[in-house]
N, C-alpha and C positions, 0 to 999 in steps of 0.2 A: 496501472497509472500511478505516479507519485504526486501527490499535492500537500503543501503546506508553506508556512512562511519561510522567508530567505534565512539561510543559515543554520538550518536544523539538521544538516548532515544527509539530505536525501539522495545526493549523487553517492556519498560514500557508502550509504547502505546499499544502493543498488549494486555498487562494486562487490560489495562483501557478499551480498544475497546469491549472486550468480559467478562468484570467483573470477570477475574480468575487469580489464581496466577501461570500460565504457568511457570513463572521465579521468582525465590526467591533468598534470600541471599544464601541459600544452593544449589541451581542450578540456576545460573544467566544465562543471554544471552549469547551467544557466545563471543562477543566483551569484556566482563567482566571476562571470566574465565582466571586462571592463566597460564595455557597452553591452548592458543587460537586455537580454531578449524579452519580449513579451509574447513570443510566440510558443505554441506547444510544439515540441520536439519528439521525433519517434526514432528510435535505434532498434536494430534486432540484434538478438544474442543466440547463439547456437550452444546448448549445453548437452552433456551427456550425463544422464541418470539411470543407472541401473542397466548400462547396455542399451538404452534407448535414446536417441538423438531427439531434441527438443527445441523447436525455434520459437522463442519467445520474443514479442514486441514491447519494449519498454516505452513508455509515453511519459516524457519529463515535461513538467509544467513550470513556467516562471514563478518564482518565489514571490510572496505577497507580504504585506503588513508593515513594510519600511517606508511607504509613501504617506504623505499627509492627507491625501484622500484615497481611500481603498474601496469607494463604492464601485461596484460591477467588476471588481477584480476577478471573480469567478466566471465572467462571460466567456474569455477564451478557452477556458476548460469545458464548459457547457457547451458551447459551440462545437468543439471538437468530438466530443461524446455524441451528440446529436448527428453530426455529418457522418460517424462511422456507423451508427446505428441505421440511419436511412440508406447508406450504401449497401448494407446487409440486407435491409427489407427489399430494397429495388431488385437485388440479386434474388432474393427469395421468390419473386414474382415471374422471375424468367421461366421459359419452358424447360431448358437445359440448365440444370443446377448442380451438374456433377462436379465442376471445377470452380464451385463458389467458394472464396476465401472468406473466413469469418475475421473481419476487422473490427468487430465491436470491442469496445472496453469491457473486460470481464471482472476487474478488480481494481478498486481504488484504494492505495495505500494512503491514509490522512495522517499527516505528521502533526503532533501537538507538542508545544514547546514545554520543556520540563520544569515550569514555573513553580509548581507545587500550589497554585492559586486556582485551579480549575480551567474550564474552557473560557476563552476570550469571546466576546460577542461576536467578532468576525469568524471564528471558527464555528460558532453555532449556526450563524447565516450560511456559511460556505457550506457545510454538511447538509443542512437543509435543502440547498439548491442541488446538491449531488444525489441525495439518499433515494429518490425515486428513478434515477438513472443508472446507477451502478451500484454493484456490491461494495459497500464501504467497510474498510478495516481500520479502525482506529489505532493509532500507534503513539506511544511516548518515546520522543526523539530524544537522543543522547542521555539514556536513562543512567548513565555512570556518574551523572552530576548529581543524583539523588542518593540519599541513604536507602537501604532496604526498608526501613520504616517509612520514610518520607514518600517512597515510590508506591506502596501499598495504600497509604491515605490517599495519595493523588489518584490512584485507580479508581477507588472507592467513589471519590468526589466526582471524577468525570463520567463513570457510569451513571451516577446519580442524575448529572445534569443531562446526559444524553436521554434517559428516561424522561425527565421533567419536560424536556422540550421536544419529545416525540419524535427524536432523530431515529430513523430506521438503519441499524448496522446490520452486517451480514448475518444472517440467522443460519447456524450451523445445523444440519439435518439430523434428526435422530432416526435410527434404524432398529431392526430386530435384533442386531448384534450386539451382545452385551459389551464386548471388547471395545467395538467402534463407539458405543455411547459413553464409555469410560473415557475415552479419548476426546471426545466432544465436549464433555463436561470439564475435563481438565484444561481445555482450550478456553472455554467460556468463563472459567473462574479466573483466568489469567487476563482476559480483557479489561481495558485496552493493553495491547502487548507492549513491554518495556523493550526497547532495542538499542543495541550498541553496534555502530559500524566500524570495521577495521580491516585493512589487507596487510597490517604490519605484523610480521612474524616475531615473536619474543619468546625467549626462553624460560621456562618456568619449572624448576623442579627437574631439570634434564629433558624437560618434555618442549617441543616448539608448539606454539599455539598462536592463533591471530588474536590481537588484543590492543589495549591501549595501556601505555606504561605511566604510572603516577609515583609520587614520592612514598605513597603508602603501600603499593602493590600494584598488580596488574587486573584490569577489567578484561575478563576473556570473552570475546565474542561468542563463542560456541559451548560456553559452559552455562549450562540451565540454572545454576546457582546464581549466577552473575546477571543474566538478562533472559529475554524470551526469544532471541534471534533463532534458535533451532526450531522452536515452534512454529514461528513464521514461515521460515523456509520449507519446512517438512509440509505445512498446510498447502503453501502456494504450488509446490512441485509434486508432492507424493500424495497427500491424504485426500485433498479437497478441489484439486484443479478441475476435475469433471464437474462437480457440483457447481462451483463458479460459473463454468459455462452454462450447465443446465438451467440455472437461475436466471440468465440472460435470455434463454428461450422462452421461459415463461412469461418474462417482460415483453417478449416480442410478441407473443400471442395476445396479450392484453392491449399492447399499442396497436396491433393489426385490426382488432375489433373497434378500438376508438378512432382509429385515423382510415377510414376507407378512401379518403382522397390519395393516400400513398400507393394504393394497390395499382 
C-alpha cells in the first residue's frame, strides 16, 4: 500500500519499482485526476523475478494534506486495511482453507514530503493510526530535491521524531547469519529510505539509465549513490517479502486472541 500527501510521486514510484505503466497520462494516479478520488484503489501487477512469476496487489490511496480540513483523512485507508484483515480472518475460520487467498496489506510505504523540516503533525497522526495494523516503511519522497547533506540531516530528524512519538515502523529481523545481519544493519542505517522515481531513459557516459535530467546533471534512480531506490526494491521483492507476510501472521494471532467475536 502507498500512502502520503498529494503530489509526492507515489504513482511514479510504483511505476518505477515494478517497471510497469500502471499509471499513465490517460490514467494518472488518484492525486492527479481532474475529479480526485476519495476511494482506495487496487491494481494487480505480474512481475518476473529470477525466473519466478509474482502477482503483486498495489493498493493506491487518495492523497491528503491539500484540504482545509484533513481530520479523519486516514479513515478510508484504515477501513480498507481492516476489511482485508477481516476477510482473511473469516477465511482462516473455514474448514477448507486450501484455496484461501491472502488479501491482507503486508506493507505500507509511507511517503514523507522532502521539506527538510521534519514530520508534519498530520504525518505523525496518520502513522500512529497505521502502525498497529500494518508494516510501515517510511520513505522520503522526491529525494533528488535535497542535497546529500540535507537528506542525511532530514533522515536523522525523522527517525528522532518517530522514536519520540513512539511510532512503530517495520522491524527488520535479525538472524544467526552474519551476512544477513550486515544487510539488515545497512538498511536500518538508511531509514527512512530516500527515493526517486522515474521510468525515463537517459544516456549517461554512453550508458542508458533511468533517471531525472537536471541542468546540473542526472539523478539516477538505480544508483545507490543517488538514492535508496534499489534497497527498497530488493527489500520488497527479494530479501524481506516473506518476513513482511510473516509479521502479519503474528498480528493475526494476537487479534484472534483479542477478538473472539470474529471467529
